[in-house]
C-alpha positions in Angstrom: -11.2 15.8 -32.9 -10.6 14.5 -29.3 -13.3 13.7 -26.8 -13.1 13.0 -23.0 -15.7 10.5 -21.9 -16.0 10.5 -18.1 -17.4 7.3 -16.5 -19.2 7.5 -13.2 -20.3 4.4 -11.4 -24.0 5.1 -11.5 -26.6 4.9 -8.7 -30.2 3.9 -8.1 -30.3 7.1 -6.1 -30.9 10.1 -8.5 -28.9 12.3 -6.1 -25.7 10.2 -6.7 -26.0 10.5 -10.5 -26.7 14.3 -10.2 -23.4 14.6 -8.2 -21.5 13.1 -11.1 -23.2 15.2 -13.8 -22.8 18.4 -11.8 -19.1 17.7 -11.2 -18.4 17.1 -14.9 -20.2 20.3 -15.8 -18.0 22.2 -13.3 -14.9 20.6 -14.8 -15.7 21.3 -18.4 -14.7 25.1 -18.4 -11.3 24.2 -17.0 -10.4 21.8 -19.8 -9.1 22.5 -23.3 -12.0 24.1 -25.3 -11.1 22.0 -28.3 -12.1 18.8 -26.4 -15.6 17.3 -26.5 -16.6 16.4 -23.0 -19.3 13.8 -22.2 -20.2 11.7 -19.2 -21.8 8.3 -18.9 -22.3 5.6 -16.3 -21.3 2.0 -15.6 -24.7 0.9 -14.4 -28.0 1.9 -12.9 -28.2 5.1 -15.0 -28.1 6.5 -18.5 -26.3 7.0 -20.7 -24.2 3.9 -20.4 -20.7 3.6 -21.9 -21.7 2.4 -25.4 -24.1 5.3 -25.6 -21.4 7.7 -24.4 -19.1 6.5 -27.1 -21.9 6.8 -29.7 -22.4 10.4 -28.7 -18.7 11.3 -28.9 -18.5 9.7 -32.4 -21.7 11.5 -33.5 -20.2 14.8 -32.5 -17.2 14.0 -34.8 -14.6 12.6 -32.3 -11.9 10.6 -33.9 -10.1 9.9 -30.6 -11.9 9.2 -27.3 -10.2 9.2 -23.9 -12.3 7.2 -21.5 -11.7 8.5 -18.0 -13.1 6.6 -15.0 -14.3 8.6 -12.0 -13.4 5.6 -9.9 -11.3 5.6 -6.7 -9.3 2.4 -7.1 -8.7 -0.2 -9.8 -11.0 -3.2 -9.3 -13.4 -5.4 -11.3 -15.1 -2.4 -13.0 -12.0 -0.8 -14.2 -10.3 -4.1 -15.2 -13.3 -5.9 -16.8 -16.4 -3.9 -17.4 -15.1 -0.6 -18.8 -12.5 -2.4 -21.1 -15.3 -4.7 -22.4 -17.3 -1.6 -23.4 -14.2 -0.1 -25.0 -13.6 -3.3 -27.0 -17.2 -3.2 -28.3 -16.6 0.5 -29.2 -13.4 -0.3 -31.1 -15.3 -3.0 -33.1 -18.2 -0.7 -33.9 -15.9 2.2 -34.8 -12.6 0.8 -36.2 -11.5 4.2 -37.4 -11.8 5.8 -33.9 -8.9 5.6 -31.5 -10.4 4.8 -28.0 -7.9 5.3 -25.2 -8.4 4.1 -21.6 -7.2 6.3 -18.7 -6.5 5.0 -15.3 -8.7 5.5 -12.2 -8.1 8.2 -9.6 -5.8 5.8 -7.7 -3.1 6.9 -5.2 -2.5 10.7 -5.8 -1.4 13.4 -3.4 -4.7 15.3 -4.0 -6.5 12.4 -2.4 -4.6 12.9 0.9 -5.4 16.6 0.9 -9.1 15.8 0.7 -8.9 13.2 3.5 -7.1 15.6 5.8 -9.6 18.3 5.0 -12.4 15.9 6.0 -10.6 15.2 9.2 -10.1 18.9 9.9 -13.9 19.4 9.5 -14.4 17.2 12.6 -12.2 19.5 14.7 -9.1 17.3 14.3 -5.8 19.1 14.3 -4.0 17.9 11.2 -0.7 19.5 12.2 -0.8 18.6 15.9 0.1 15.6 18.0 -2.9 13.3 18.4 -1.4 10.3 20.2 -4.8 9.4 21.7 -6.6 9.4 18.4 -7.3 6.6 15.9 -8.5 7.1 12.3 -10.7 4.3 10.9 -10.6 4.6 7.1 -13.8 2.9 5.8 -14.3 1.6 2.3 -17.3 -0.1 0.7 -15.4 -3.4 0.4 -14.8 -5.7 -2.5 -12.9 -8.9 -3.4 -10.3 -7.4 -5.7 -6.8 -7.8 -4.3 -5.4 -4.7 -6.0 -8.2 -2.5 -4.7 -8.0 -3.8 -1.1 -4.2 -3.6 -1.0 -4.2 -0.1 -2.4 -6.7 0.9 0.3 -4.2 -0.3 2.9 -1.4 1.6 1.2 -3.6 4.8 1.4 -4.1 4.3 5.1 -0.3 3.9 5.6 0.5 7.1 3.6 -2.1 9.0 5.6 -0.6 7.7 8.8 2.8 9.0 7.6 1.4 12.5 7.0 -0.4 13.0 10.3 0.4 12.4 14.0 -2.0 9.8 15.3 -2.0 6.6 17.3 -3.0 4.6 14.3 -4.8 4.6 11.0 -6.9 1.4 10.7 -8.9 -0.1 7.9 -12.4 -1.4 7.7 -15.0 -2.3 5.1 -18.8 -2.0 4.9 -19.2 -5.4 3.3 -17.8 -8.3 1.2 -14.4 -8.5 2.9 -12.9 -8.0 6.4 -12.2 -6.4 8.8 -15.7 -5.1 9.1 -16.4 -1.7 10.8 -17.2 -3.4 14.2 -13.9 -5.1 14.1 -12.1 -1.9 13.1 -13.6 0.1 16.0 -12.7 -2.7 18.4 -9.2 -2.8 17.2 -8.8 1.0 17.7 -10.1 0.7 21.2 -7.8 -2.3 22.0 -4.8 -0.2 20.8 -5.8 2.4 23.4 -7.6 5.1 21.4 -9.5 7.7 23.4 -10.8 9.3 20.3 -11.8 7.6 17.0 -12.7 9.4 13.7 -14.6 7.2 11.2 -13.3 8.4 7.8 -15.5 7.2 4.9 -13.7 6.6 1.6 -16.7 7.0 -0.6 -17.4 9.2 -3.6 -21.2 9.2 -3.3 -23.6 10.0 -0.5 -26.3 7.3 0.0 -27.5 4.4 2.1 -24.1 3.4 3.5 -23.5 6.8 4.9 -26.9 6.7 6.6 -26.0 3.3 8.0 -22.6 4.6 9.2 -24.3 7.4 11.1 -26.4 4.8 12.9 -23.2 2.8 13.7 -21.6 5.9 15.2 -24.6 6.3 17.5 -24.4 2.7 18.5 -20.6 2.8 19.2 -21.0 6.0 21.2 -23.5 4.1 23.5 -21.3 0.9 23.6 -18.1 2.8 24.4 -19.1 5.9 26.4 -15.6 6.7 27.4 -14.4 7.0 23.8 -15.1 10.1 21.7 -16.3 8.7 18.3 -16.9 11.1 15.4 -17.9 10.5 11.8 -16.2 12.6 9.1 -18.0 13.5 5.9 -17.8 11.2 2.9 -15.1 11.8 0.3 -17.4 13.4 -2.2 -16.8 15.3 -5.4 -14.3 17.7 -3.7 -12.8 20.5 -5.9 -9.3 18.9 -5.6 -10.7 15.9 -7.5 -10.7 18.1 -10.5 -6.9 18.4 -10.3 -6.5 14.6 -9.9 -8.8 14.0 -12.9 -7.0 16.6 -15.0 -3.7 14.8 -14.3 -5.3 11.5 -15.4 -6.5 13.2 -18.6 -3.1 14.7 -19.3 -1.5 11.3 -18.9 -4.0 9.9 -21.4 -3.6 12.6 -24.0 0.2 12.3 -23.8 0.0 8.6 -24.3 1.2 7.8 -20.7 -1.9 6.1 -19.3 -0.9 3.1 -17.3 -4.0 1.0 -17.6 -2.9 -1.8 -20.0 -6.0 -3.9 -20.4 -5.4 -5.4 -23.8 -3.0 -8.0 -22.5 -4.1 -8.1 -18.8 -4.2 -11.8 -17.7 -6.7 -10.9 -15.0 -9.0 -9.8 -17.8 -8.3 -12.6 -20.3 -8.5 -15.4 -17.8 -11.1 -14.2 -15.3 -13.7 -12.3 -17.3 -16.4 -15.0 -17.1 -15.8 -15.5 -13.3 -15.8 -11.8 -12.6 -19.0 -11.2 -14.6 -20.7 -14.0 -12.7 -19.4 -12.8 -9.3 -20.3 -9.2 -10.0 -24.0 -10.0 -10.6 -24.1 -12.5 -7.7 -22.6 -9.8 -5.4 -25.1 -7.2 -6.5 -27.9 -9.7 -5.8 -26.8 -9.8 -2.2 -25.7 -6.2 -1.7 -27.9 -4.1 -3.9 -30.1 -2.9 -1.0 -27.0 -1.4 0.6 -25.2 -0.3 -2.6 -23.6 3.1 -2.0 -21.7 3.1 -5.2 -18.4 3.7 -3.6 -16.7 3.9 -6.8 -13.5 1.9 -7.0 -13.5 -0.1 -3.8 -16.0 -2.4 -5.3 -15.9 -5.6 -7.3 
């Protein structure tokens, strides 16, 4: 018997956790009826990953596919989830536990981003040579996550006709949002759309709304809009189903058993992860993936 165990980031805000649970419930009927489907969380919410594995085994699963609902590969996907999987393998040596990869770079992601832009009145098909898109992530210190974020902005730029697509982060790394806005204006943008790359609603979105008001006052000649956050868009179901199919077919590309990042840096990452949460918990929006 095969089980799919979805892993959400987890939030101190109940609303964020309910979004994950509701999304998985909507996804269930579209999956193979012979699969057990469970969900769990990395942190801040229950059940956690070990409890999720326990539930799958208790229901009779002999093969568990752990599928992270995480935007990009970073510390969580490289260290924390594999650590829980290792513990599960030790506890249940007769159960095959397979790790799927995060959402990552997928055509569906760009469809969602373009829809979020359209909702602001932006013409996705037209020429927008006076417009800059500022793609905004939570921010983290993982090189892979940060560079993939830049790759996403480049692919988006290739697909729409705008002056520029710039990057900014809400914390941990640079450029910050102030710097991103300033760069857009220096490049000559008359219109700027702040495009959040977050899965969850929460404190950072509220903060970004306050930022937009401030920028509108500081730059009265520039039309500055804030798009809706990424969210659990229906197209995400397609992306996740692709990741599940990869995993079931043995094609998942997250090789964590021999990853040098994991083997050499686990202790450092664990320390840094907790240290970072100490400094940023008050603004933690659980932007899954672009996070250490």
